[in-house]
GULO-8591 format. One line per 10 residues: number of its first residue (from 1); for each residue x, y, z of C-alpha. Coordinates in Angstrom, 2 decimals, decimal comma, always signed. Layout:
BEGIN
NUM> X/Y/Z ~ ...
This chain:
BEGIN
1> +163,33/+12,48/+81,61 ~ +161,83/+9,06/+82,26 ~ +158,46/+10,15/+80,59 ~ +160,01/+11,46/+77,45 ~ +161,60/+8,14/+77,04 ~ +159,97/+5,16/+74,66 ~ +158,43/+2,18/+76,39 ~ +161,10/-0,02/+74,67 ~ +163,80/+2,32/+76,23 ~ +162,28/+1,95/+79,53
11> +162,19/-2,07/+79,56 ~ +165,41/-1,88/+78,36 ~ +166,80/+0,43/+81,23 ~ +164,43/-1,91/+83,65 ~ +166,46/-4,97/+82,67 ~ +169,50/-2,71/+83,30 ~ +168,57/-2,44/+86,69 ~ +166,50/+0,86/+86,84 ~ +163,29/+0,19/+88,86 ~ +162,01/+3,95/+88,20
21> +161,92/+2,98/+84,42 ~ +159,23/+0,12/+85,43 ~ +157,02/+2,20/+87,61 ~ +157,04/+4,92/+84,65 ~ +155,69/+1,77/+82,45 ~ +153,84/+0,48/+84,63 ~ +151,88/+3,85/+85,19 ~ +151,44/+4,33/+81,49 ~ +149,75/+0,91/+81,47 ~ +148,10/+0,04/+84,44
31> +144,47/+1,60/+83,19 ~ +144,12/+0,40/+79,65 ~ +145,52/-2,96/+80,59 ~ +143,27/-3,52/+83,46 ~ +140,41/-2,71/+81,54 ~ +141,12/-4,69/+78,88 ~ +141,71/-7,66/+80,98 ~ +138,71/-6,88/+82,61 ~ +136,33/-6,79/+79,64 ~ +137,83/-10,07/+78,43
41> +137,10/-12,18/+81,75 ~ +135,64/-10,55/+84,65 ~ +136,12/-9,61/+87,90 ~ +136,72/-12,76/+89,37 ~ +139,39/-13,47/+87,54 ~ +141,03/-9,78/+86,50 ~ +143,37/-9,00/+89,96 ~ +145,30/-12,31/+89,25 ~ +145,72/-12,01/+85,41 ~ +146,35/-8,45/+86,02
51> +148,95/-9,29/+88,56 ~ +150,50/-12,20/+86,79 ~ +150,84/-10,27/+83,44 ~ +152,66/-7,75/+85,07 ~ +155,27/-10,36/+86,94 ~ +155,66/-11,95/+83,45 ~ +157,07/-8,70/+82,77 ~ +159,06/-8,21/+85,40 ~ +160,54/-11,57/+84,50 ~ +161,17/-10,86/+81,18
61> +163,23/-7,80/+81,93 ~ +166,76/-9,58/+81,58 ~ +165,77/-11,24/+78,53 ~ +163,39/-8,69/+76,78 ~ +164,78/-7,32/+73,49 ~ +163,04/-5,00/+71,01 ~ +161,22/-6,96/+68,52 ~ +158,21/-5,25/+68,50 ~ +156,52/-2,28/+69,99 ~ +156,47/-2,78/+74,09
71> +152,28/-2,18/+73,69 ~ +152,15/-4,54/+71,14 ~ +154,18/-7,54/+73,39 ~ +152,58/-6,57/+76,68 ~ +149,12/-7,05/+75,34 ~ +150,26/-10,44/+73,58 ~ +151,49/-11,47/+76,86 ~ +147,71/-10,56/+78,24 ~ +145,80/-11,98/+75,41 ~ +148,40/-14,99/+75,99
81> +147,29/-15,19/+79,46 ~ +143,92/-14,78/+78,95 ~ +143,31/-17,60/+76,54 ~ +145,45/-19,79/+78,70 ~ +142,86/-18,98/+81,68 ~ +139,58/-20,05/+79,05 ~ +141,42/-23,17/+78,38 ~ +141,94/-23,91/+81,64 ~ +138,81/-23,33/+83,17 ~ +136,79/-24,18/+80,20
91> +135,05/-21,03/+79,77 ~ +133,99/-18,69/+77,21 ~ +134,49/-14,96/+77,20 ~ +132,84/-12,81/+79,70 ~ +129,65/-10,71/+79,26 ~ +129,88/-6,90/+80,09 ~ +131,79/-6,11/+82,65 ~ +131,06/-2,44/+83,25 ~ +129,78/-2,26/+86,48 ~ +132,95/-3,60/+88,26
101> +134,75/-0,67/+86,31 ~ +135,38/+2,59/+87,95 ~ +134,49/+5,13/+85,04 ~ +135,61/+9,06/+85,80 ~ +132,61/+11,17/+86,45 ~ +132,34/+13,97/+84,34 ~ +132,75/+17,16/+86,74 ~ +130,45/+19,20/+84,80 ~ +127,35/+19,70/+86,08 ~ +124,64/+18,93/+83,58
111> +120,70/+18,06/+83,53 ~ +119,81/+14,83/+85,48 ~ +118,07/+14,03/+82,16 ~ +121,20/+14,36/+80,00 ~ +123,24/+12,47/+82,86 ~ +120,45/+9,63/+82,00 ~ +120,68/+9,98/+78,65 ~ +124,41/+9,44/+78,64 ~ +124,17/+6,34/+80,95 ~ +121,99/+4,57/+78,91
121> +123,77/+5,02/+75,93 ~ +127,61/+3,92/+77,48 ~ +125,32/+1,18/+79,09 ~ +123,77/+0,34/+75,17 ~ +127,22/+0,33/+74,01 ~ +128,96/-1,75/+76,48 ~ +126,14/-4,48/+76,05 ~ +126,68/-4,28/+72,18 ~ +130,89/-4,60/+73,00 ~ +129,55/-7,72/+75,11
131> +127,48/-9,34/+72,53 ~ +130,27/-9,32/+69,72 ~ +131,82/-12,62/+68,85 ~ +135,02/-13,13/+71,14 ~ +137,54/-12,27/+67,75 ~ +135,66/-9,10/+66,80 ~ +135,27/-7,69/+70,39 ~ +138,97/-8,46/+71,30 ~ +140,10/-6,69/+68,17 ~ +137,88/-3,49/+68,94
141> +139,53/-3,53/+72,66 ~ +142,68/-3,47/+71,72 ~ +142,10/-0,89/+69,25 ~ +139,74/+1,35/+72,01 ~ +141,67/+0,33/+75,22 ~ +144,86/-0,36/+74,45 ~ +145,26/+2,19/+71,45 ~ +147,09/-0,23/+69,39 ~ +147,13/+0,29/+65,29 ~ +146,10/-2,31/+62,94
151> +149,45/-3,71/+62,39 ~ +149,69/-4,07/+66,05 ~ +146,55/-5,52/+66,78 ~ +148,00/-7,99/+63,51 ~ +151,17/-9,01/+65,84 ~ +149,68/-8,97/+69,18 ~ +146,80/-11,59/+67,99 ~ +149,14/-13,52/+65,34 ~ +146,69/-12,81/+62,77 ~ +147,51/-10,95/+59,08
161> +146,83/-7,24/+58,82 ~ +143,51/-8,00/+56,64 ~ +142,47/-10,25/+59,46 ~ +142,82/-7,73/+61,99 ~ +141,26/-4,98/+59,50 ~ +138,22/-7,17/+58,90 ~ +137,73/-8,09/+62,65 ~ +137,67/-4,25/+63,40 ~ +135,82/-3,07/+60,64 ~ +133,09/-6,27/+61,24
171> +132,96/-5,05/+65,38 ~ +132,45/-1,54/+64,53 ~ +129,67/-2,37/+61,81 ~ +127,76/-4,77/+64,02 ~ +127,78/-2,07/+67,10 ~ +126,62/+0,75/+64,82 ~ +124,12/-1,86/+63,75 ~ +123,15/-2,50/+67,59 ~ +122,97/+1,41/+68,63 ~ +121,39/+2,00/+65,18
181> +124,70/+4,70/+64,04 ~ +124,60/+5,72/+60,24 ~ +127,31/+3,99/+58,62 ~ +130,87/+6,26/+57,91 ~ +131,99/+5,56/+54,95
């Protein structure tokens, strides 16, 4: 039953005292949120920020109101926390942190050449993502890691829909150029 409930229902249930609802929310969002934070700020900061974001969710349980999708609200918290870190430490967004990520291995056995080619493509993509301007990188990661819609990206970043759309479009264009992929019309 818990797995069928929406995120918003789970958060409201958690606010009403159902700790299992929080566990379900955490399980649903922990991996993409962790990757988003890691790719934005690096290994040295990810654990503290990740815990802080979930602590903010816990602390907000009694005051939570459904004004947007839970996922949008969660990534808005994450984004604000990352911006606070940048400002506090006067740092710029981090480069590629894929080395610190634990990726799920393909269980099929392939030729070593294919594995090497896939690994090289994966690394090239991560390098290209790391080179994107911060706003475009953020929009791209919110779309790909968090699976947010353009509307949700706009709301999360406190920008209008067209700006979110442009940032994502330019990010994809730059990634295609960097990876020498043909544009899809």
